[in-house]
Steps between C-alpha positions, in 0.01 A plus 500: 500500500788331682431305816725731704321814380157344542572446869619860544203634305249312712651635820496851356136473393401383847683793661340746258148363560560556870567868429213559260246253636248782538376451855748728676662835416846527346687829533792577269735793561719625213852472632733588217750784515237756397259374766761508773612847395138614540461341845401137442707384800275687744189392309603133521561529874160665544328221305670228703434661838134563410451138393655375824281733706183392320567129547327432167611247241660732245787423261760772432787501250763738376506505121693687235399817324224537242711778351244766593756707687270801523255293710749362754471374766253269331296250702248254360251281680329191365173476691301178541315443175804589282451877510846655473537871577804728485570792731754763395736726696417313816624644828551285813180644648304420185649149498366443851157629394496265201564204729267602784217628284503374140651157566298456818165553325609333174425800277718788377434867566458642146639845580821343630546266205725552199371226268355150491648204317346232280160436349329355808300678763520881483421794720344819366729798523823302464650504148637183348876480486489366144308811388748751645720678245819406682410130469272441202765590242751256643584147380668330795725210396825533694320688778193274512566393861628832634279611786306174500740256664744492788845511333640294789259208446582267211166320542310818409712534187454137395124521561488783246661310209850537643765257374245346263715622209809337649315173552371514141849568365668219693217249450393568141763707317863475399742785565493578127120525503505742794759716324293487181189616688691797643628592154153467347350730767697798369604593855764772503718586797340737749825631648552772240668353192181319382702219339295187409511278808477169316791595275706605800430173681582322174856631516551303821301185430740326254804544725587150632666622821395312814476825702293783351338796673169682465516838674194702603581871501312693771757781522231765468661838551298716259332795670128443454521122441390249761331217309782246547490552875120501488489156336758347732334626818143421390537175305859369510404148393397624156857624453653180639277285278602706197865464596468121524321485164780701340747258657312200361472655151879548487605194701663733753611379840481807726308821544559825685261776598704819523357773729642824637575500873258698713188389313407290799140412413569347153821339632316330785213388276734360235715312749189349655368396157830332413499309827138393448597381154760271648265385776240384246724343237473787252873576522803280543553150368250331268227762522149348533645156431645600161857474375545877526695654789536872569632702793419864580641751743463872570800729451521857629695803380564848632355822360613504138281593206754353256469164679186451293717460187526127439876457523529744792236290673717192458799687639296593808387139558866398485574749778667762283424864435198540270658600170425374148726250329649530156321288240558254337479250656127539546320354804352205308857380442675626814301673770475451875823340626591436138198273448231543233233738634178675408355809667136609498295759685250413777201594284626300202524181706164569666323455165640152436251312724204651314658429161572135578175441689262667252701473177690747284192602300317626809792730583557611142131579469553790742680817397635604161662317211853593608444521878284217626359462849469769762708781646535553874509875550603698807322834461599776741556874517218745437208256473191439710546124523867399514549125497620181335279398208516207257346601170486346150773613265352741245320731740612859450697696754215750522253224587732369770547844654143629470280191519699283742706743706220758512674787325674796656362655822411858583371589153843484341609309192767244423794672336775238500538126553833359614505136389732204519716621786768770503656360181166486322375838394221753527195548284298811433123526471502438124635148565246401765290313244783263413429135577666327793706282272876452499548610140243780497648661810853472361385679186350774716842561657465316831499141623256300708792360696403342827155661496544811713302806387536825694242763410580871518244779494510852354728626777790264426820663379608250234857629481542451873336157476761395243779640719359291783500182291853556373614566857365158595678336207824681579494384861417142403770461236731222615798685352655203320502663155593864455239591233226444758694615805608830346208538261229500765705743709544741209132477404399577857736799520356634174139455613575670830630800305186505289273476805686788664460719187879498462515297180724532196360538147613154386395306812232297319751405232746408774243276669430321172871447436554359849197274462618368163841414642339323795275298270783358290766476771329383818525143620134451595156651465553746785729709283358398165156629599620792712401763244145365462339731759650805330430396140137413576449826692640701210256323268198619699620795707776666300329837544553479877869426453531785251322738737740400776801554272371844407441594863125530458417270791574540868775273634362153567364462848347155505249268342173657609359401837770237556284193447675413174856544617724211394728412794865588456795484730810715522842347522683588824 
């Protein structure tokens, strides 16, 4: 351990002991986007005002989200004696009662409680969090701190093994050894393409340029995906540490975290983390007393789904319209401002601290032969327990939907899964037993993509769902290349005819022809993958399309009760 990091670590440990010393209560309020959407602002105010009114010595912190969106607002209390209890769906009135009754007497009210944490003291009638289906199947690596620490307090992160991987890399490893560890881990990109991360970083590493960029892509525009934002708002330092490690492994000089404007909570958390990094010698010149220097800043873009494409992202950072570039040259040779660059997703970079800290074998020991590690899933739609879950690769889709997300409510059944974003695809019930694995899901006709899974029940009109997805893709096409610009428009027009029972006999053939032209002629993945939703739907639900073509179904009127609708916008 370097002298500089040892000093920081000691301060962090002292701060953490003050929080968990066990002789006074500590209240944590989940304050991520999901918590605030459910009313965490009012709950936090109620907690603070009740503590002030009581005059008692009680600690209170705002933390990130555990990912249990169905239980928000989530409040947990660590009572004296290390008993930690969670309360779900807390209202402001209940928050006041927790402070004035449970905290005051030092014991929880079992009928109010959601779960208890840890293996210490327990209370009859309160289930253990680790035994709950939504938690026990998880393997939290990238999300290990989410919901446990204040994302605005670097000391809490450092006290929980934060920046230990960076210190190890700078103090004990060469850049080549760090890159070798990443390659050996088998980590594949979590942004959608699933390309081997070590190989991708290896394209940049040999370039001798004095200025090289590592870009962190948080342009998360997929309907049903929110794990990038969830990581940044709940544990931004994990992302920043991963970004610095990628910079060290490639001898890069600068890093960018690229976030869409309007996502205020992750933007604020990331900016704060970057500033704290500079304040404590983890960013800037000669990090932790080493010879390595690295600068990071946050860059924002407007609403553009295509901005998530790596070269369009670079265009946006340069202040231009977000449109893909022609390749070659590829980013490793000429990227941001013409300098060698490498782009990785938030989740991809978030795994690097664990890989460097614990070793490649520990990471590779989780998951499958071709897809090591974990997957961070965002499960929504017609499920009992929507949320953000980190599970080992290799679990089946059915296990994720039924065992973790609690299955489909109201006695209905899962009919369709929309995976990997609007360019991913849909899966029918016969594919639900496929493993969550990049290659296995591709063979089934869909992609894991960024991890979003939207579940549809028996009432979902699959043809209208596909029309909805294609409408999103048509609106979000940047328009630079005509195969995508015109192809998505023609596909949408055709699907609208089919949904209105006004189709032509060869409409399915027409859709396939348009999709084939888009695949070979489009500049980027937006057009190249534009036919995926249709082709996958025809694989599993061709009978519904045929029935629509033959006029045997009523004109499409929606996606069931509306809870699965994928947001679309209409051009003015």
